[in-house]
ZAMARGU-4260 file (C-alpha; in steps of 0.2 Angstrom, whole numbers, plus 5000, padded with zeros to 4 digits):
<rodrens>
0) 4489/4946/4777 | 4501/4956/4767 | 4495/4972/4775 | 4499/4965/4792 | 4516/4960/4787
5) 4520/4977/4780 | 4514/4985/4796 | 4525/4974/4807 | 4540/4978/4796 | 4536/4997/4798
10) 4535/4996/4816 | 4552/4986/4817 | 4560/4999/4806 | 4554/5013/4817 | 4560/5005/4833
15) 4578/5002/4825 | 4579/5020/4820 | 4575/5026/4837 | 4588/5014/4845 | 4602/5020/4833
20) 4599/5038/4836 | 4600/5036/4854 | 4617/5026/4852 | 4624/5039/4841 | 4619/5053/4853
25) 4629/5043/4867 | 4644/5041/4856 | 4644/5060/4852 | 4644/5064/4870 | 4662/5071/4875
30) 4660/5064/4893 | 4657/5046/4887 | 4671/5048/4875 | 4683/5053/4889 | 4677/5039/4900
35) 4680/5026/4886 | 4698/5033/4882 | 4702/5033/4900 | 4697/5014/4902 | 4707/5009/4887
40) 4723/5019/4892 | 4722/5012/4910 | 4722/4994/4903 | 4737/4998/4892 | 4746/5006/4907
45) 4743/4990/4917 | 4750/4979/4903 | 4766/4990/4901 | 4769/4990/4920 | 4768/4971/4921
50) 4781/4970/4907 | 4792/4982/4916 | 4791/4972/4932 | 4796/4956/4923 | 4811/4965/4916
55) 4817/4972/4933 | 4816/4955/4941 | 4827/4948/4927 | 4840/4962/4929 | 4840/4960/4948
60) 4842/4941/4947 | 4857/4944/4935 | 4865/4957/4946 | 4864/4945/4961 | 4871/4930/4952
65) 4885/4939/4942 | 4889/4955/4952 | 4902/4959/4965 | 4907/4974/4977 | 4921/4978/4964
70) 4910/4977/4948 | 4912/4995/4944 | 4931/4995/4950 | 4945/4993/4938 | 4960/4982/4944
75) 4978/4984/4936 | 4990/4970/4939 | 5009/4973/4938 | 5023/4961/4940 | 5042/4965/4944
80) 5056/4953/4944 | 5072/4960/4953 | 5088/4950/4952 | 5104/4957/4961 | 5121/4948/4960
85) 5138/4952/4966 | 5155/4945/4962 | 5167/4948/4977 | 5185/4952/4971 | 5193/4943/4985
90) 5198/4925/4989 | 5197/4923/5008 | 5179/4927/5014 | 5175/4924/5033 | 5160/4928/5044
95) 5167/4946/5047 | 5165/4950/5028 | 5148/4942/5028 | 5142/4953/5043 | 5150/4969/5034
100) 5140/4965/5018 | 5124/4963/5029 | 5127/4980/5038 | 5130/4988/5021 | 5113/4981/5015
105) 5119/4971/5000 | 5104/4961/4997 | 5108/4949/4983 | 5095/4937/4977 | 5079/4935/4967
110) 5064/4945/4972 | 5047/4944/4963 | 5033/4955/4966 | 5015/4955/4960 | 5004/4971/4963
115) 4986/4971/4962 | 4979/4989/4962 | 4961/4993/4962 | 4953/5010/4960 | 4937/5012/4971
120) 4926/5027/4973 | 4935/5035/4959 | 4949/5042/4969 | 4953/5028/4982 | 4965/5015/4980
125) 4967/4997/4986 | 4984/4989/4984 | 4989/4971/4988 | 5007/4965/4985 | 5012/4947/4984
130) 5031/4944/4986 | 5042/4928/4983 | 5061/4929/4986 | 5077/4919/4987 | 5091/4928/4995
135) 5107/4924/5005 | 5106/4921/5024 | 5117/4928/5037 | 5129/4914/5037 | 5141/4912/5022
140) 5134/4900/5009 | 5117/4899/5017 | 5102/4902/5005 | 5085/4905/5011 | 5069/4907/5001
145) 5051/4912/5004 | 5036/4906/4993 | 5023/4918/4986 | 5014/4926/5000 | 5005/4942/5005
150) 5018/4956/5009 | 5007/4971/5010 | 4989/4977/5010 | 4985/4995/5010 | 4970/5007/5007
155) 4972/5025/5002 | 4957/5036/5004 | 4958/5052/4995 | 4946/5064/5005 | 4951/5079/4995
160) 4966/5087/4986 | 4974/5091/5002 | 4970/5076/5014 | 4974/5057/5012 | 4969/5043/5025
165) 4980/5028/5024 | 4977/5011/5032 | 4990/4997/5030 | 4985/4982/5040 | 4999/4971/5034
170) 5017/4975/5029 | 5017/4993/5033 | 5032/5004/5030 | 5036/5022/5034 | 5037/5026/5015
175) 5019/5021/5013 | 5014/5038/5020 | 5025/5048/5009 | 5011/5052/4996 | 5022/5066/4988
180) 5035/5054/4982 | 5033/5041/4967 | 5043/5025/4970 | 5048/5016/4954 | 5061/5004/4949
185) 5071/5018/4941 | 5075/5025/4958 | 5083/5009/4964 | 5102/5009/4965 | 5113/4994/4969
190) 5109/4994/4987 | 5096/5002/4999 | 5109/5015/5003 | 5110/5021/4985 | 5091/5024/4984
195) 5091/5042/4991 | 5081/5038/5006 | 5085/5035/5024 | 5084/5017/5031 | 5070/5021/5043
200) 5058/5023/5028 | 5061/5005/5023 | 5058/4998/5041 | 5044/4986/5042 | 5031/4991/5055
205) 5018/4978/5054 | 5001/4986/5053 | 4998/5005/5053 | 4986/5019/5051 | 4989/5037/5047
210) 4985/5052/5036 | 4994/5064/5025 | 4990/5083/5023 | 4995/5093/5008 | 4995/5112/5008
215) 5003/5123/4995 | 5022/5118/4996 | 5021/5108/5012 | 5016/5090/5015 | 5015/5083/5033
220) 5012/5064/5037 | 5008/5056/5054 | 5006/5037/5057 | 5004/5025/5071 | 5009/5007/5069
225) 5011/4991/5079 | 5023/4977/5075 | 5032/4962/5082 | 5017/4953/5089 | 5023/4937/5097
230) 5041/4942/5096 | 5053/4937/5110 | 5057/4952/5121 | 5069/4950/5135 | 5071/4934/5144
235) 5054/4931/5152 | 5041/4938/5140 | 5035/4941/5122 | 5026/4957/5116 | 5025/4970/5103
240) 5031/4987/5098 | 5021/5003/5096 | 5029/5015/5083 | 5024/5033/5079 | 5031/5041/5063
245) 5030/5059/5057 | 5037/5068/5042 | 5036/5085/5035 | 5042/5089/5017 | 5044/5107/5012
250) 5047/5113/4994 | 5060/5127/4996 | 5060/5131/4978 | 5057/5123/4961 | 5066/5106/4962
255) 5073/5108/4980 | 5064/5098/4993 | 5069/5097/5012 | 5062/5083/5022 | 5062/5080/5041
260) 5056/5064/5048 | 5056/5054/5064 | 5052/5037/5071 | 5048/5033/5090 | 5047/5015/5095
265) 5040/5009/5112 | 5042/4990/5115 | 5028/4982/5126 | 5031/4966/5135 | 5017/4954/5141
270) 5028/4945/5154 | 5020/4928/5149 | 5025/4916/5136 | 5009/4916/5126 | 5005/4916/5108
275) 4992/4928/5100 | 4984/4927/5083 | 4987/4940/5070 | 4980/4957/5072 | 4977/4954/5090
280) 4984/4969/5100 | 4984/4969/5119 | 4981/4986/5127 | 4984/4983/5145 | 4970/4993/5153
285) 4965/4979/5165 | 4978/4969/5174 | 4976/4952/5183 | 4979/4953/5202 | 4991/4940/5209
290) 4984/4930/5224 | 5000/4927/5233 | 5014/4938/5238 | 5027/4926/5231 | 5020/4927/5214
295) 5019/4946/5215 | 5037/4947/5220 | 5042/4936/5205 | 5031/4946/5193 | 5039/4962/5200
300) 5057/4955/5198 | 5053/4949/5180 | 5045/4966/5176 | 5061/4975/5183 | 5072/4963/5172
305) 5062/4967/5157 | 5062/4986/5160 | 5081/4986/5160 | 5081/4976/5144 | 5067/4984/5134
310) 5069/5003/5132 | 5061/5014/5119 | 5071/5019/5104 | 5070/5033/5091 | 5077/5039/5075
315) 5077/5056/5067 | 5082/5060/5049 | 5085/5075/5037 | 5085/5074/5018 | 5089/5087/5005
320) 5086/5084/4987 | 5088/5095/4972 | 5086/5093/4953 | 5100/5099/4942 | 5090/5097/4926
325) 5075/5086/4920 | 5084/5070/4924 | 5099/5073/4936 | 5097/5074/4954 | 5109/5078/4969
330) 5104/5072/4986 | 5110/5069/5004 | 5103/5063/5020 | 5108/5058/5038 | 5100/5048/5051
335) 5103/5048/5070 | 5097/5034/5082 | 5097/5038/5100 | 5097/5020/5106 | 5115/5017/5102
340) 5121/5034/5095 | 5122/5027/5078 | 5124/5040/5064 | 5121/5035/5045 | 5123/5047/5031
345) 5124/5047/5012 | 5127/5059/4997 | 5123/5054/4979 | 5122/5061/4962 | 5112/5052/4948
350) 5105/5053/4931 | 5093/5038/4932 | 5078/5045/4923 | 5086/5045/4906 | 5077/5035/4893
355) 5092/5026/4886 | 5107/5028/4898 | 5108/5033/4916 | 5121/5033/4930 | 5123/5036/4948
360) 5137/5038/4962 | 5134/5036/4980 | 5146/5039/4995 | 5139/5033/5012 | 5145/5030/5029
365) 5140/5023/5047 | 5146/5027/5064 | 5143/5017/5079 | 5145/5027/5095 | 5144/5012/5107
370) 5156/5001/5098 | 5167/5015/5091 | 5168/5008/5073 | 5165/5016/5056 | 5159/5009/5040
375) 5161/5018/5023 | 5154/5012/5006 | 5156/5019/4988 | 5145/5014/4974 | 5144/5018/4956
380) 5133/5011/4942 | 5127/5013/4924 | 5109/5010/4920 | 5105/5003/4903 | 5086/5004/4898
385) 5082/4991/4886 | 5064/4996/4882 | 5052/5003/4894 | 5050/4987/4905 | 5068/4981/4907
390) 5083/4989/4914 | 5101/4983/4917 | 5112/4991/4930 | 5131/4987/4930 | 5141/4994/4944
395) 5155/4992/4957 | 5154/4993/4976 | 5168/4995/4989 | 5164/4992/5007 | 5177/4997/5021
400) 5171/4990/5038 | 5184/4990/5051 | 5198/4978/5045 | 5186/4971/5032 | 5188/4978/5015
405) 5177/4971/5001 | 5177/4976/4983 | 5164/4969/4972 | 5156/4970/4954 | 5137/4970/4955
410) 5124/4967/4942 | 5105/4971/4944 | 5091/4967/4932 | 5074/4973/4934 | 5060/4967/4923
415) 5043/4975/4924 | 5027/4967/4917
</rodrens>
């Protein structure tokens, strides 16, 4: 019995030794080793891919819930409070004096401006201006105010170092297309006349689109605008005004700039008392045909009346500006209007970019060829800079408009935030 048991044990040991040898031979085979490693690495890769998919889903959900088109843009907010007051050195004031002050562009009151400037696509700029003001009306003692509202919306696309495309759907002015000039509160005098710029640059033109090209020492701008939608034109209709603005600035030498600019305006009448929504511009390619001859005659007579009342107007201006040193400037300009043969001009010398104390003197005039009257205005002021964000301008102004002579003491405070 013991012999049988020992024989069985020997047979089992022999079989086990054969099995282990075969398994070891498989394990030492390089192909089998590579297959086993490939299977293990594939399983690990699938696990890592599943984890990455979960992370990407979480990130995409966070971007959709928290992101915005301006997520990568930076927005800067600026605020400016502008207060202008005048003390008229005279006792008897009538409507003639008030009209003279209005023609001299003495805009007293409180003006508040909030500017939101967003940089997009690294070089493009989106600007939104909100303005609230309280100023005097045309009648003596009449004060009008306006709550905070959108005054301007503009987008400047910097295509390159030499080309700029500008779109201003709301609150466009001709100065918006003058990229070469930097407008700041330091350049403001007591009135618009003393700001070294012709009045046509400050004229409101509704919505506009244009471009500016810069090449060496020459900068050229061209813009097309539409304004006055829904404004009464003539006696029988309302319409709008199409304007074309062009400007060429040439740097003659270091610190000497010569600017030639022009504005052409063509009013368009609808001959109907209709009210259009904002940013709705009628072109007039298709015209409705009248059925009866009486209506055709009435329409023709109305069109003839409006044609006599509504004519195109234009203005052309020339400006020369030179720098005496780093802060002092001497400049002059004149502007001619062909509608009523008006001529406006101004000569100024100023030192307003000094950090502590600045000053300025401006002598300007206006000639109305149709009425045959002249207006002259003399301004002088001191600019006290109380820090980088607050300036105080003290000055005098003398306006001679026909028989009306108005001396005034003026005070302007500008607080920038």
